[in-house]
Backbone as CSV, one residue per row, in Angstrom:
resi,resn,N_x,N_y,N_z,CA_x,CA_y,CA_z,C_x,C_y,C_z
1,MET,-26.994,-101.784,-56.036,-26.440,-102.972,-56.649,-25.093,-103.324,-56.012
2,LYS,-24.776,-104.608,-55.961,-23.441,-104.998,-55.567,-22.481,-104.622,-56.688
3,PRO,-21.402,-103.906,-56.373,-20.483,-103.466,-57.413,-20.009,-104.618,-58.286
4,GLY,-20.167,-104.443,-59.617,-19.660,-105.405,-60.572,-20.498,-106.649,-60.751
5,THR,-21.645,-106.759,-60.076,-22.447,-107.980,-60.168,-23.803,-107.767,-60.802
6,GLY,-24.359,-106.562,-60.713,-25.715,-106.333,-61.187,-26.770,-106.858,-60.238
7,GLU,-26.366,-107.420,-59.098,-27.315,-107.963,-58.128,-27.706,-106.900,-57.105
8,ARG,-28.968,-106.936,-56.697,-29.419,-106.037,-55.642,-28.887,-106.501,-54.290
9,ARG,-28.475,-105.520,-53.492,-28.076,-105.854,-52.127,-29.311,-106.217,-51.314
10,PRO,-29.256,-107.253,-50.495,-30.386,-107.529,-49.601,-30.499,-106.422,-48.570
11,PRO,-31.718,-106.047,-48.197,-31.863,-104.993,-47.184,-31.293,-105.450,-45.854
12,PRO,-30.552,-104.594,-45.177,-29.988,-104.981,-43.879,-31.077,-105.083,-42.824
13,ARG,-30.845,-105.903,-41.845,-31.793,-106.049,-40.736,-31.017,-106.076,-39.424
14,ALA,-31.606,-105.465,-38.420,-31.002,-105.504,-37.088,-31.510,-106.733,-36.345
15,PRO,-30.690,-107.333,-35.498,-31.178,-108.429,-34.658,-32.328,-107.951,-33.774
16,ALA,-33.146,-108.886,-33.356,-34.272,-108.544,-32.484,-33.782,-107.768,-31.270
17,GLY,-34.485,-106.679,-30.973,-34.133,-105.861,-29.825,-33.149,-104.760,-30.114
18,SER,-32.552,-104.759,-31.315,-31.591,-103.732,-31.699,-32.200,-102.794,-32.724
19,LEU,-31.537,-101.658,-32.936,-31.960,-100.679,-33.935,-30.961,-100.637,-35.076
20,LEU,-31.478,-100.491,-36.289,-30.639,-100.238,-37.456,-30.591,-98.727,-37.646
21,LEU,-29.439,-98.156,-37.332,-29.277,-96.707,-37.249,-28.552,-96.172,-38.474
22,SER,-29.042,-95.047,-38.979,-28.339,-94.342,-40.046,-27.381,-93.310,-39.464
23,GLU,-27.888,-92.414,-38.616,-27.033,-91.378,-38.038,-27.747,-90.707,-36.874
24,THR,-26.974,-90.056,-36.030,-27.504,-89.148,-35.010,-26.738,-87.834,-35.124
25,PHE,-27.404,-86.756,-34.810,-26.743,-85.452,-34.845,-27.569,-84.445,-34.058
26,VAL,-26.931,-83.354,-33.687,-27.592,-82.258,-32.986,-27.702,-81.088,-33.948
27,SER,-28.904,-80.521,-34.044,-29.106,-79.394,-34.950,-30.326,-78.615,-34.481
28,LEU,-30.832,-77.770,-35.361,-32.101,-77.085,-35.149,-33.163,-77.789,-35.970
29,GLN,-34.320,-78.013,-35.370,-35.430,-78.554,-36.158,-35.780,-77.525,-37.228
30,GLY,-35.713,-77.944,-38.482,-35.901,-77.000,-39.576,-37.293,-76.969,-40.151
31,GLU,-38.162,-77.892,-39.729,-39.448,-78.047,-40.398,-40.575,-78.218,-39.379
32,GLY,-41.784,-77.857,-39.807,-42.969,-78.173,-39.030,-43.159,-77.338,-37.781
33,PRO,-43.994,-77.801,-36.866,-44.415,-76.982,-35.721,-43.322,-76.685,-34.708
34,SER,-42.233,-77.451,-34.705,-41.140,-77.192,-33.757,-39.956,-76.495,-34.418
35,SER,-40.187,-75.896,-35.565,-39.104,-75.259,-36.314,-38.346,-74.248,-35.453
36,GLY,-37.021,-74.307,-35.539,-36.162,-73.392,-34.797,-35.678,-73.919,-33.466
37,GLU,-36.251,-75.016,-32.987,-35.876,-75.550,-31.675,-34.668,-76.478,-31.791
38,ARG,-33.719,-76.328,-30.862,-32.569,-77.230,-30.834,-33.055,-78.642,-30.531
39,ALA,-32.500,-79.612,-31.240,-32.976,-80.983,-31.090,-31.846,-81.965,-31.350
40,VAL,-31.998,-83.153,-30.779,-31.144,-84.282,-31.120,-31.923,-85.148,-32.104
41,PHE,-31.312,-85.424,-33.244,-31.964,-86.191,-34.298,-31.440,-87.620,-34.307
42,VAL,-32.359,-88.557,-34.489,-32.029,-89.967,-34.637,-32.623,-90.420,-35.962
43,ARG,-31.755,-90.694,-36.931,-32.237,-91.157,-38.236,-32.089,-92.677,-38.295
44,LEU,-33.221,-93.359,-38.370,-33.207,-94.808,-38.483,-33.167,-95.213,-39.951
45,ALA,-32.543,-96.347,-40.212,-32.365,-96.812,-41.583,-33.550,-97.664,-42.022
46,GLY,-33.782,-97.661,-43.332,-34.837,-98.467,-43.921,-36.088,-97.666,-44.182
47,CYS,-36.722,-97.932,-45.316,-37.982,-97.270,-45.654,-38.811,-98.195,-46.524
48,ASN,-40.122,-98.039,-46.441,-41.032,-98.839,-47.250,-41.509,-98.100,-48.492
49,LEU,-41.046,-96.863,-48.706,-41.340,-96.110,-49.920,-40.029,-95.789,-50.635
50,THR,-40.148,-95.381,-51.906,-38.958,-95.059,-52.703,-39.196,-93.740,-53.429
51,CYS,-39.365,-92.675,-52.671,-39.697,-91.373,-53.260,-38.561,-90.876,-54.156
52,THR,-38.934,-90.392,-55.337,-37.930,-90.016,-56.331,-37.075,-88.846,-55.876
53,TRP,-37.648,-87.926,-55.096,-36.914,-86.724,-54.702,-36.356,-86.798,-53.281
54,CYS,-36.366,-87.965,-52.671,-35.890,-88.108,-51.290,-34.456,-87.593,-51.157
55,ASP,-34.206,-86.778,-50.139,-32.863,-86.232,-49.931,-32.088,-86.972,-48.844
56,THR,-32.615,-88.117,-48.411,-31.874,-88.956,-47.455,-31.836,-90.404,-47.953
57,ARG,-31.568,-90.565,-49.237,-31.551,-91.906,-49.823,-30.496,-92.794,-49.173
58,TYR,-29.463,-92.193,-48.612,-28.409,-92.980,-47.961,-28.933,-93.785,-46.777
59,SER,-30.152,-93.479,-46.329,-30.715,-94.210,-45.191,-31.548,-95.421,-45.614
60,TRP,-31.746,-95.605,-46.937,-32.589,-96.731,-47.354,-32.303,-97.284,-48.751
61,ASP,-31.629,-96.554,-49.618,-31.454,-96.979,-51.011,-30.177,-97.803,-51.135
62,TRP,-30.310,-99.106,-50.983,-29.131,-99.971,-50.953,-28.649,-100.338,-52.345
63,ASP,-29.315,-99.854,-53.397,-28.762,-99.962,-54.744,-27.696,-98.893,-54.978
64,ARG,-27.859,-97.751,-54.330,-26.913,-96.642,-54.497,-25.903,-96.541,-53.358
65,TYR,-26.288,-97.008,-52.184,-25.442,-96.842,-51.001,-25.188,-98.198,-50.351
66,ASP,-24.031,-98.328,-49.756,-23.628,-99.576,-49.114,-24.077,-99.556,-47.653
67,PRO,-24.983,-100.449,-47.267,-25.452,-100.435,-45.871,-24.344,-100.732,-44.868
68,ALA,-23.289,-101.421,-45.305,-22.174,-101.676,-44.395,-21.465,-100.383,-44.012
69,VAL,-21.571,-99.382,-44.879,-20.969,-98.075,-44.621,-21.965,-97.137,-43.950
70,GLU,-23.222,-97.207,-44.382,-24.220,-96.202,-43.999,-25.001,-96.534,-42.740
71,THR,-24.909,-97.754,-42.243,-25.733,-98.134,-41.090,-24.882,-98.756,-39.989
72,SER,-25.440,-98.742,-38.806,-24.836,-99.452,-37.676,-25.952,-100.058,-36.842
73,ILE,-25.635,-101.132,-36.167,-26.591,-101.800,-35.286,-26.295,-101.368,-33.858
74,VAL,-27.315,-100.848,-33.183,-27.093,-100.273,-31.854,-28.090,-100.838,-30.846
75,ASP,-27.654,-100.876,-29.615,-28.515,-101.233,-28.487,-29.343,-100.000,-28.126
76,PRO,-30.676,-100.083,-28.128,-31.484,-98.891,-27.873,-31.255,-98.270,-26.498
77,LYS,-30.928,-99.069,-25.496,-30.673,-98.498,-24.169,-29.365,-97.709,-24.150
78,LEU,-28.362,-98.209,-24.859,-27.104,-97.456,-24.961,-27.303,-96.187,-25.782
79,LEU,-28.136,-96.274,-26.809,-28.433,-95.087,-27.603,-29.148,-94.044,-26.758
80,ALA,-30.057,-94.470,-25.890,-30.754,-93.525,-25.005,-29.759,-92.769,-24.133
81,ALA,-28.759,-93.474,-23.620,-27.739,-92.818,-22.798,-26.959,-91.795,-23.620
82,ASP,-26.656,-92.142,-24.865,-25.927,-91.213,-25.734,-26.775,-89.990,-26.064
83,LEU,-28.065,-90.187,-26.315,-28.947,-89.052,-26.607,-29.049,-88.121,-25.407
84,ASP,-29.132,-88.694,-24.220,-29.171,-87.891,-22.993,-27.912,-87.033,-22.887
85,ARG,-26.770,-87.642,-23.157,-25.499,-86.909,-23.080,-25.450,-85.795,-24.124
86,ARG,-25.875,-86.097,-25.339,-25.769,-85.117,-26.414,-26.791,-83.992,-26.262
87,ALA,-27.912,-84.309,-25.671,-28.930,-83.272,-25.469,-28.462,-82.237,-24.462
88,GLY,-27.769,-82.690,-23.425,-27.379,-81.764,-22.376,-28.590,-81.342,-21.562
89,PRO,-28.402,-80.484,-20.587,-29.490,-80.155,-19.664,-30.562,-79.246,-20.245
90,HIS,-30.290,-78.604,-21.370,-31.206,-77.567,-21.843,-31.936,-77.915,-23.143
91,THR,-31.667,-79.079,-23.728,-32.366,-79.491,-24.947,-33.428,-80.510,-24.585
92,ARG,-34.645,-80.239,-24.997,-35.773,-81.075,-24.572,-36.556,-81.642,-25.754
93,LEU,-35.901,-81.751,-26.908,-36.568,-82.312,-28.083,-35.666,-83.350,-28.735
94,VAL,-36.210,-84.552,-28.920,-35.562,-85.607,-29.697,-36.470,-85.915,-30.877
95,VAL,-35.888,-85.964,-32.067,-36.648,-86.209,-33.290,-36.217,-87.541,-33.880
96,LEU,-37.163,-88.464,-34.012,-36.923,-89.729,-34.705,-37.388,-89.577,-36.142
97,THR,-36.469,-89.829,-37.067,-36.779,-89.648,-38.472,-36.172,-90.805,-39.258
98,GLY,-36.200,-90.716,-40.568,-35.677,-91.823,-41.358,-35.257,-91.385,-42.739
99,GLY,-35.427,-92.325,-43.676,-36.133,-93.588,-43.576,-37.538,-93.476,-42.997
100,GLU,-38.017,-94.627,-42.538,-39.321,-94.704,-41.877,-39.126,-95.328,-40.500
101,PRO,-39.106,-94.509,-39.441,-38.783,-95.026,-38.107,-39.799,-96.017,-37.554
102,LEU,-41.034,-95.975,-38.032,-42.043,-96.881,-37.479,-41.888,-98.314,-37.983
103,LEU,-40.917,-98.566,-38.841,-40.625,-99.941,-39.240,-39.883,-100.703,-38.143
104,GLN,-39.392,-100.003,-37.131,-38.598,-100.630,-36.065,-39.227,-100.380,-34.689
105,GLN,-40.531,-100.513,-34.596,-41.223,-100.069,-33.390,-40.843,-100.785,-32.096
106,PRO,-40.652,-102.099,-32.080,-40.314,-102.720,-30.786,-39.059,-102.119,-30.154
107,ALA,-38.010,-101.933,-30.958,-36.778,-101.354,-30.416,-36.928,-99.862,-30.153
108,VAL,-37.784,-99.181,-30.924,-38.054,-97.764,-30.659,-38.741,-97.609,-29.302
109,VAL,-39.655,-98.502,-28.983,-40.303,-98.468,-27.665,-39.257,-98.617,-26.560
110,THR,-38.327,-99.544,-26.742,-37.253,-99.712,-25.753,-36.424,-98.440,-25.628
111,LEU,-36.080,-97.846,-26.767,-35.295,-96.605,-26.773,-36.002,-95.495,-26.010
112,LEU,-37.261,-95.260,-26.340,-37.968,-94.130,-25.738,-38.317,-94.382,-24.277
113,THR,-38.544,-95.630,-23.919,-38.768,-95.955,-22.509,-37.514,-95.660,-21.692
114,ALA,-36.358,-96.060,-22.223,-35.094,-95.798,-21.526,-34.791,-94.306,-21.475
115,LEU,-35.106,-93.596,-22.556,-34.855,-92.154,-22.577,-35.753,-91.429,-21.584
116,ARG,-37.007,-91.844,-21.510,-37.929,-91.204,-20.562,-37.483,-91.440,-19.121
117,ALA,-36.957,-92.624,-18.840,-36.474,-92.898,-17.481,-35.319,-91.971,-17.111
118,ARG,-34.494,-91.635,-18.094,-33.370,-90.733,-17.860,-33.793,-89.273,-17.878
119,ARG,-34.682,-88.943,-18.827,-35.022,-87.548,-19.068,-36.528,-87.393,-19.268
120,PRO,-37.297,-87.390,-18.190,-38.748,-87.254,-18.339,-39.168,-85.910,-18.920
121,ASP,-38.252,-84.939,-18.963,-38.579,-83.621,-19.512,-38.438,-83.562,-21.027
122,VAL,-37.877,-84.588,-21.640,-37.634,-84.575,-23.086,-38.883,-85.015,-23.846
123,ARG,-39.221,-84.259,-24.891,-40.313,-84.610,-25.796,-39.740,-85.349,-27.000
124,CYS,-40.510,-86.289,-27.510,-40.096,-87.000,-28.717,-41.080,-86.730,-29.841
125,GLU,-40.561,-86.293,-30.974,-41.347,-86.200,-32.198,-40.913,-87.320,-33.143
126,VAL,-41.885,-87.949,-33.768,-41.606,-88.991,-34.755,-42.066,-88.493,-36.115
127,GLU,-41.138,-88.452,-37.064,-41.459,-88.066,-38.434,-41.712,-89.335,-39.237
128,THR,-42.912,-89.476,-39.772,-43.333,-90.708,-40.429,-44.054,-90.400,-41.727
129,ASN,-44.007,-91.348,-42.663,-44.715,-91.142,-43.931,-46.194,-91.506,-43.858
130,GLY,-46.637,-91.986,-42.717,-48.061,-92.220,-42.522,-48.584,-93.530,-43.062
131,THR,-47.691,-94.476,-43.375,-48.148,-95.755,-43.920,-48.059,-96.895,-42.910
132,VAL,-47.474,-96.632,-41.738,-47.306,-97.668,-40.715,-48.003,-97.200,-39.441
133,ALA,-48.945,-97.984,-38.964,-49.695,-97.597,-37.767,-48.810,-97.694,-36.527
134,PRO,-48.948,-96.754,-35.603,-48.153,-96.818,-34.373,-48.673,-97.903,-33.441
135,ALA,-47.753,-98.623,-32.816,-48.128,-99.652,-31.850,-48.702,-99.005,-30.595
136,GLU,-49.582,-99.728,-29.941,-50.222,-99.202,-28.728,-49.185,-98.820,-27.680
137,ALA,-48.107,-99.600,-27.586,-47.074,-99.316,-26.584,-46.269,-98.072,-26.916
138,LEU,-46.239,-97.683,-28.197,-45.438,-96.532,-28.608,-46.149,-95.209,-28.361
139,VAL,-47.448,-95.191,-28.547,-48.202,-93.929,-28.556,-47.947,-93.056,-27.328
140,PRO,-48.005,-93.584,-26.099,-47.807,-92.693,-24.940,-46.380,-92.185,-24.780
141,LEU,-45.434,-92.740,-25.532,-44.038,-92.316,-25.441,-43.703,-91.192,-26.414
142,VAL,-44.628,-90.892,-27.321,-44.385,-89.906,-28.380,-45.212,-88.662,-28.110
143,TYR,-44.556,-87.525,-28.093,-45.262,-86.258,-27.894,-46.068,-85.882,-29.130
144,ARG,-45.458,-86.041,-30.299,-46.140,-85.642,-31.537,-45.664,-86.505,-32.703
145,PHE,-46.616,-86.961,-33.502,-46.308,-87.584,-34.784,-46.438,-86.521,-35.871
146,VAL,-45.355,-86.302,-36.607,-45.375,-85.388,-37.746,-45.485,-86.265,-38.987
147,VAL,-46.659,-86.261,-39.594,-47.020,-87.240,-40.616,-46.911,-86.596,-41.994
148,SER,-46.113,-87.210,-42.863,-45.865,-86.645,-44.192,-46.288,-87.622,-45.281
149,PRO,-47.593,-87.728,-45.537,-48.029,-88.562,-46.654,-47.531,-87.969,-47.964
150,LYS,-47.207,-88.833,-48.899,-46.583,-88.391,-50.136,-47.621,-88.175,-51.240
151,LEU,-47.408,-87.115,-52.026,-48.260,-86.813,-53.171,-47.758,-87.579,-54.392
152,THR,-48.491,-87.471,-55.500,-48.159,-88.280,-56.674,-46.778,-87.978,-57.227
153,HIS,-46.278,-86.737,-57.048,-44.967,-86.408,-57.608,-43.824,-87.136,-56.907
154,ALA,-44.114,-87.789,-55.769,-43.068,-88.555,-55.089,-42.724,-89.829,-55.839
155,GLY,-43.655,-90.289,-56.692,-43.367,-91.424,-57.547,-43.516,-92.781,-56.900
156,SER,-43.914,-92.849,-55.637,-44.086,-94.139,-54.979,-45.402,-94.783,-55.413
157,ALA,-45.548,-96.036,-55.085,-46.731,-96.785,-55.492,-47.965,-96.320,-54.731
158,ALA,-49.112,-96.915,-55.086,-50.380,-96.515,-54.474,-50.370,-96.688,-52.961
159,ALA,-49.504,-97.560,-52.450,-49.439,-97.807,-51.006,-48.923,-96.607,-50.226
160,ARG,-48.556,-95.510,-50.922,-48.063,-94.315,-50.227,-49.145,-93.674,-49.370
161,VAL,-50.427,-93.951,-49.633,-51.520,-93.421,-48.816,-52.344,-94.591,-48.291
162,ARG,-52.424,-94.701,-46.976,-53.212,-95.755,-46.333,-54.209,-95.072,-45.402
163,PRO,-55.449,-94.944,-45.858,-56.430,-94.125,-45.137,-56.601,-94.497,-43.672
164,GLN,-56.715,-95.775,-43.372,-56.957,-96.171,-41.983,-55.781,-95.779,-41.086
165,THR,-54.569,-95.937,-41.599,-53.385,-95.562,-40.826,-53.309,-94.054,-40.625
166,LEU,-53.597,-93.296,-41.685,-53.611,-91.835,-41.557,-54.595,-91.392,-40.490
167,ARG,-55.775,-91.978,-40.505,-56.792,-91.584,-39.519,-56.351,-91.950,-38.109
168,ALA,-55.730,-93.129,-37.957,-55.262,-93.532,-36.623,-54.219,-92.557,-36.089
169,LEU,-53.326,-92.105,-36.960,-52.301,-91.155,-36.527,-52.896,-89.791,-36.203
170,LEU,-53.815,-89.318,-37.046,-54.385,-87.981,-36.830,-55.457,-87.975,-35.759
171,ASP,-55.897,-89.139,-35.318,-56.792,-89.191,-34.159,-56.060,-88.804,-32.876
172,LEU,-54.741,-88.895,-32.892,-53.950,-88.484,-31.725,-53.900,-86.966,-31.689
173,PRO,-54.167,-86.349,-30.546,-54.474,-84.909,-30.524,-53.348,-83.991,-30.972
174,ARG,-52.088,-84.389,-30.823,-50.989,-83.487,-31.204,-50.439,-83.773,-32.601
175,SER,-50.904,-84.822,-33.245,-50.375,-85.162,-34.565,-50.697,-84.080,-35.584
176,VAL,-49.787,-83.894,-36.532,-49.986,-82.924,-37.607,-49.594,-83.569,-38.932
177,LEU,-50.074,-82.960,-40.013,-49.630,-83.324,-41.354,-48.614,-82.297,-41.833
178,LYS,-47.540,-82.768,-42.425,-46.551,-81.907,-43.076,-46.399,-82.426,-44.498
179,ILE,-46.876,-81.659,-45.465,-47.008,-82.165,-46.829,-46.094,-81.385,-47.762
180,VAL,-45.281,-82.106,-48.511,-44.351,-81.498,-49.465,-45.080,-81.258,-50.783
181,LEU,-45.044,-80.006,-51.240,-45.737,-79.612,-52.464,-44.742,-79.145,-53.520
182,ASP,-45.095,-79.384,-54.782,-44.363,-78.794,-55.903,-44.877,-77.400,-56.221
183,GLY,-46.158,-77.148,-55.917,-46.733,-75.849,-56.215,-48.231,-75.853,-55.993
184,PRO,-48.914,-74.777,-56.388,-50.358,-74.654,-56.160,-51.171,-75.779,-56.779
185,GLY,-50.668,-76.390,-57.837,-51.409,-77.473,-58.472,-51.593,-78.692,-57.594
186,ASP,-50.825,-78.772,-56.512,-50.945,-79.912,-55.595,-52.036,-79.721,-54.547
187,LEU,-52.649,-78.538,-54.505,-53.605,-78.255,-53.432,-54.790,-79.224,-53.408
188,PRO,-55.343,-79.659,-54.560,-56.434,-80.643,-54.488,-56.020,-81.938,-53.786
189,GLN,-54.771,-82.361,-53.973,-54.309,-83.563,-53.270,-54.225,-83.324,-51.762
190,VAL,-53.828,-82.109,-51.372,-53.788,-81.774,-49.946,-55.191,-81.845,-49.359
191,ALA,-56.165,-81.283,-50.070,-57.551,-81.318,-49.598,-58.044,-82.754,-49.474
192,SER,-57.653,-83.590,-50.442,-58.058,-84.995,-50.396,-57.443,-85.712,-49.194
193,LEU,-56.172,-85.443,-48.920,-55.522,-86.057,-47.757,-56.152,-85.589,-46.453
194,ALA,-56.489,-84.302,-46.387,-57.137,-83.784,-45.182,-58.463,-84.490,-44.939
195,ALA,-59.222,-84.695,-46.016,-60.499,-85.395,-45.883,-60.280,-86.850,-45.469
196,THR,-59.277,-87.488,-46.068,-58.978,-88.876,-45.728,-58.585,-89.014,-44.263
197,ALA,-57.748,-88.086,-43.794,-57.277,-88.130,-42.407,-58.296,-87.578,-41.422
198,ARG,-59.367,-86.976,-41.953,-60.412,-86.359,-41.127,-59.817,-85.295,-40.206
199,THR,-59.016,-84.436,-40.806,-58.385,-83.376,-40.032,-58.677,-82.025,-40.656
200,THR,-58.209,-80.975,-40.019,-58.541,-79.606,-40.403,-57.277,-78.848,-40.815
201,PRO,-57.424,-77.750,-41.585,-56.252,-77.038,-42.105,-55.275,-76.559,-41.040
202,ASP,-55.760,-76.234,-39.840,-54.850,-75.726,-38.809,-53.864,-76.775,-38.316
203,ARG,-54.076,-78.036,-38.686,-53.149,-79.109,-38.316,-52.303,-79.558,-39.507
204,ILE,-52.268,-78.729,-40.541,-51.531,-79.073,-41.761,-50.469,-78.017,-42.034
205,TRP,-49.244,-78.464,-42.268,-48.130,-77.595,-42.668,-47.804,-77.867,-44.130
206,LEU,-47.860,-76.844,-44.958,-47.430,-76.950,-46.348,-45.939,-76.647,-46.417
207,MET,-45.200,-77.458,-47.162,-43.753,-77.247,-47.272,-43.322,-77.417,-48.722
208,PRO,-42.564,-76.463,-49.268,-42.123,-76.601,-50.654,-41.032,-77.655,-50.796
209,ARG,-41.041,-78.322,-51.929,-39.949,-79.248,-52.250,-38.747,-78.418,-52.670
210,ALA,-37.676,-78.472,-51.893,-36.531,-77.605,-52.157,-35.295,-78.131,-51.455
211,THR,-34.165,-78.057,-52.135,-32.891,-78.445,-51.533,-31.843,-77.339,-51.653
212,THR,-32.253,-76.160,-52.148,-31.363,-74.999,-52.183,-32.105,-73.802,-51.609
213,THR,-31.349,-72.793,-51.196,-31.963,-71.580,-50.659,-32.870,-70.929,-51.687
214,ALA,-32.424,-70.864,-52.938,-33.228,-70.226,-53.984,-34.543,-70.961,-54.182
215,GLU,-34.486,-72.289,-54.278,-35.710,-73.072,-54.447,-36.642,-72.888,-53.257
216,LEU,-36.062,-72.856,-52.075,-36.878,-72.748,-50.864,-37.600,-71.412,-50.796
217,LEU,-36.902,-70.324,-51.067,-37.530,-69.005,-50.998,-38.621,-68.861,-52.049
218,ILE,-38.360,-69.333,-53.259,-39.387,-69.284,-54.305,-40.591,-70.119,-53.890
219,GLY,-40.332,-71.331,-53.384,-41.423,-72.213,-52.989,-42.239,-71.658,-51.847
220,MET,-41.578,-71.074,-50.855,-42.313,-70.513,-49.724,-43.162,-69.321,-50.154
221,ARG,-42.620,-68.484,-51.017,-43.406,-67.349,-51.508,-44.607,-67.827,-52.316
222,THR,-44.419,-68.897,-53.065,-45.515,-69.440,-53.865,-46.620,-70.010,-52.983
223,LEU,-46.234,-70.673,-51.895,-47.215,-71.347,-51.040,-47.793,-70.456,-49.954
224,ALA,-47.146,-69.328,-49.670,-47.587,-68.488,-48.549,-49.025,-68.029,-48.711
225,GLY,-49.381,-67.562,-49.894,-50.749,-67.100,-50.121,-51.760,-68.217,-49.969
226,LEU,-51.402,-69.418,-50.448,-52.304,-70.562,-50.300,-52.536,-70.873,-48.827
227,ALA,-51.471,-70.805,-48.039,-51.609,-71.085,-46.608,-52.513,-70.057,-45.941
228,VAL,-52.266,-68.783,-46.212,-53.058,-67.716,-45.588,-54.519,-67.805,-46.013
229,ASP,-54.757,-68.020,-47.296,-56.128,-68.009,-47.822,-56.936,-69.236,-47.423
230,ASN,-56.255,-70.349,-47.129,-56.972,-71.602,-46.880,-56.830,-72.122,-45.454
231,GLY,-56.181,-71.357,-44.580,-56.105,-71.745,-43.175,-55.008,-72.724,-42.829
232,PHE,-54.078,-72.979,-43.781,-52.966,-73.883,-43.510,-51.821,-73.144,-42.819
233,ASN,-50.865,-73.912,-42.326,-49.593,-73.377,-41.842,-48.544,-73.551,-42.935
234,LEU,-47.475,-72.784,-42.849,-46.390,-72.869,-43.827,-45.107,-73.280,-43.118
235,SER,-44.437,-74.276,-43.661,-43.154,-74.715,-43.117,-42.037,-74.385,-44.087
236,GLY,-40.959,-73.837,-43.553,-39.745,-73.709,-44.336,-38.857,-74.914,-44.110
237,ARG,-37.590,-74.771,-44.468,-36.561,-75.771,-44.166,-35.346,-74.977,-43.672
238,THR,-35.386,-74.615,-42.399,-34.388,-73.704,-41.848,-32.967,-74.204,-42.062
239,HIS,-32.768,-75.505,-41.970,-31.422,-76.063,-42.148,-30.892,-75.828,-43.558
240,ILE,-31.798,-75.809,-44.556,-31.372,-75.513,-45.928,-30.928,-74.056,-46.032
241,LEU,-31.687,-73.162,-45.416,-31.315,-71.743,-45.440,-29.957,-71.507,-44.786
242,LEU,-29.697,-72.213,-43.696,-28.488,-71.955,-42.920,-27.256,-72.676,-43.457
243,TRP,-27.438,-73.935,-43.856,-26.269,-74.763,-44.169,-26.304,-75.399,-45.554
244,GLY,-27.416,-75.290,-46.260,-27.537,-75.983,-47.532,-27.916,-77.439,-47.323
245,ASP,-27.890,-78.195,-48.402,-28.315,-79.595,-48.366,-27.131,-80.483,-47.983
246,VAL,-26.803,-80.476,-46.689,-25.676,-81.272,-46.202,-26.162,-82.223,-45.115
247,ARG,-25.479,-83.338,-44.978,-25.846,-84.309,-43.959,-25.479,-83.799,-42.572
248,GLY,-26.225,-84.293,-41.591,-25.926,-83.937,-40.212,-26.414,-82.572,-39.805
249,ARG,-27.310,-81.982,-40.618,-27.897,-80.685,-40.303,-29.419,-80.742,-40.413
């Protein structure tokens, strides 16, 4: 809301060809198949879902956060140069996250094309909620789509699952599902998503919903048996274990 008015802030938009950026930082990938690898993170602003437990609301919730403070408009080619500098010679992973990064695909294509020209050795992972189909021009620029469809406890509308889009993403050979669970009771929803995406358990990472070390350890212990017994993978949140729930990690 605008302070003192009760009016909703209009969502910010970047001019054509530019990116609406939330933040960039260097850290360790804490989740999914690349867990533990040093990476440069690019968090784009804006999202088409409103998950109740989202821990990066500052990237999209303009009722709670001021976009004039939380976002910046950047030239994707200049951003590519900055990512190259921050990665250094030995980091080969860039992670695009959000928000929902696939809402800005034309400028993302420009970014990744420029980055590839500078650093053909760098892999790009895109973390997406699975509701926006990747553009044909984007697909060859992305090493892996890490797709996180939301379960009912996320509180978003029915549009949180779009079967055709999920299948298009999981048809790409390196794509995986990373699904946030509250506990064993969510397993039927995981099975349903796997069937919808037409994928197999070995391409699915179960991850507990947790923002503290205690919650994470309890959640991982709870889900570990389910993963072993059903052929899934288990994801932790290494950044939570190391630094807690802080920005830029």
